[in-house]
C-alpha positions, 0 to 999 in steps of 0.5 A: 385127684385131678381128672385125666381125660380118656379117649371116649371123650371125643365120641361122647361129645359127638354122640351128645350132639347127635342124639337126645341121650347117650349111654355109657356102658362099662365095667365098674371103676372104669371111669364112666361117672367121672368122665360123664361129670365132665359133660354134665350140667346136673347129676342124679345119683340113682344109688345114693339118693334115698328119695329116688324110689318114692319119686319113681313111684309118684312123679318120675318126671321130677328126676329128669328136671335139671340143667342139661346134659343131665347125668343119670348115674347108675340108671339101672337101680330104677330101670323104668327111668329109661322109658321116661328119658326116652319120652322126654327126648321125644317131647323136648326134641333137642340133642344132648339132654341126658347121659346115663351111666351104669356097669350092671344091666337091668333085670330081664323082667323090666319092659324097655323100649330099645331107645332106637333113634333116641339113645346113642351107646 
């Protein structure tokens, strides 16, 4: 099945050119991931890669390596990745580094920075 462009594409492109990372939120099956894939140069599927929990526990920066923009799909599966993305955006000092997608909010017990100035929604 061919991808059908949707309204948010212009906004996503604009936000990628203005922010280090962009978060795409929305309900399940609304096209977040497929739309993000149209912009991404590399993809990490947090919910499908069985090695992700082990890498998060040992060297989370490995998950951020890849061509940019790097799509981190279902980021809330490992919500600590949020802070690593935030720091990586600060360190690289470049726009359009990451696209995060997810349809579920992470648990409230995870300490996360707001992402202000680094992540656009």
